[in-house]
C-alpha positions as CSV (number, residue, x, y, z in Angstrom):
1,M,6.0,1.4,-5.5
2,N,8.6,-1.2,-4.6
3,K,10.0,-3.8,-7.0
4,N,7.8,-6.6,-5.8
5,R,4.7,-4.6,-6.2
6,V,5.6,-3.7,-9.8
7,I,6.3,-7.4,-10.6
8,F,2.9,-8.3,-9.2
9,Y,1.1,-5.7,-11.3
10,V,3.0,-6.9,-14.4
11,I,1.7,-10.5,-13.7
12,F,-1.8,-9.1,-13.1
13,A,-1.7,-7.1,-16.4
14,I,-0.5,-10.2,-18.3
15,F,-3.4,-12.2,-16.9
16,H,-5.9,-9.5,-18.0
17,V,-4.3,-9.2,-21.4
18,G,-4.5,-12.9,-21.8
19,A,-8.1,-12.9,-20.8
20,F,-8.9,-10.1,-23.3
21,I,-7.1,-12.0,-26.1
22,F,-9.1,-15.1,-25.2
23,T,-12.4,-13.2,-25.4
24,L,-11.4,-11.9,-28.9
25,R,-10.6,-15.4,-30.1
26,I,-13.8,-16.9,-28.7
27,Q,-15.9,-15.2,-31.5
28,D,-14.8,-18.1,-33.8
29,F,-17.1,-21.1,-33.2
30,T,-14.5,-23.6,-34.3
31,F,-12.2,-22.3,-31.6
32,I,-14.8,-23.0,-29.0
33,T,-15.2,-26.6,-30.1
34,R,-11.4,-27.1,-30.1
35,I,-11.1,-25.8,-26.5
36,Y,-14.0,-27.8,-25.1
37,Q,-11.6,-30.5,-24.0
38,Y,-9.6,-28.0,-22.0
39,I,-12.5,-26.4,-20.3
40,G,-11.5,-27.8,-16.9
41,F,-8.3,-25.7,-17.0
42,F,-10.4,-22.5,-17.1
43,K,-11.5,-23.2,-13.5
44,Y,-7.9,-23.0,-12.4
45,I,-7.1,-20.0,-14.5
46,T,-10.0,-18.0,-13.2
47,F,-9.2,-19.1,-9.7
48,F,-5.7,-17.7,-10.2
49,G,-7.3,-14.4,-11.2
50,I,-9.4,-14.3,-8.1
51,V,-6.2,-15.2,-6.0
52,L,-4.4,-12.2,-7.6
53,I,-7.2,-9.9,-6.7
54,V,-7.3,-11.1,-3.1
55,V,-3.5,-10.8,-2.8
56,D,-3.7,-7.2,-4.1
57,V,-6.4,-6.3,-1.6
58,I,-4.5,-7.8,1.3
59,W,-1.3,-6.2,0.1
60,S,-2.9,-2.8,-0.1
61,W,-4.4,-3.3,3.4
62,I,-1.0,-4.2,4.8
63,V,0.7,-1.2,3.1
64,S,-2.0,1.1,4.4
65,R,-1.7,-0.3,7.9
66,N,2.1,0.1,7.9
67,A,1.8,3.7,6.6
68,K,-0.7,4.6,9.4
69,R,1.6,3.1,12.0
70,E,4.6,5.1,10.6
71,K,2.5,8.2,10.6
72,D,1.5,7.7,14.2
73,V,5.1,7.2,15.2
74,L,6.3,10.3,13.4
75,S,3.4,12.3,14.9
76,H,4.3,11.1,18.4
77,E,8.0,12.0,17.7
78,L,7.0,15.4,16.5
79,N,4.8,16.1,19.6
80,T,7.7,15.0,21.8
81,L,10.1,17.4,20.0
82,K,7.5,20.2,20.3
83,A,7.2,19.5,24.1
84,K,11.0,19.5,24.5
85,L,11.2,22.8,22.6
86,F,8.5,24.3,24.7
87,D,10.3,23.2,27.9
88,L,13.5,24.8,26.7
89,Q,11.7,28.0,25.9
90,E,10.1,28.0,29.4
91,V,13.5,27.5,31.0
92,A,14.9,30.4,28.9
93,K,12.0,32.6,29.9
94,E,12.5,31.8,33.6
95,A,16.2,32.5,33.3
96,D,15.5,35.9,31.6
97,A,12.9,36.8,34.2
98,T,15.3,36.0,37.1
99,K,18.1,37.9,35.4
100,D,15.9,41.0,34.8
101,T,14.5,41.3,38.4
102,P,16.4,43.8,40.6
103,K,18.2,42.4,43.6
104,I,17.5,44.1,47.0
């Protein structure tokens, strides 16, 4: 993984750890009454989590697409090299065949 992807997953992990800590703290009823005034912020926080998931899906799709393209290019290059090698072998066979035939 590249550096940007690692940073993204660190942010994603921090988000989930924060959500886990929040669910541990919510067991106290007084905590719920104190955070009632901030309940509007939770929409934005959960939306941020959804955005992180969407970004990860898109990023994975792009990486997969680029890997497929690179594989296709390398496969084409390999086939081209095989064809050139085959042509060289055919030329060598023809040269050996003409050299071995007796001249009249």
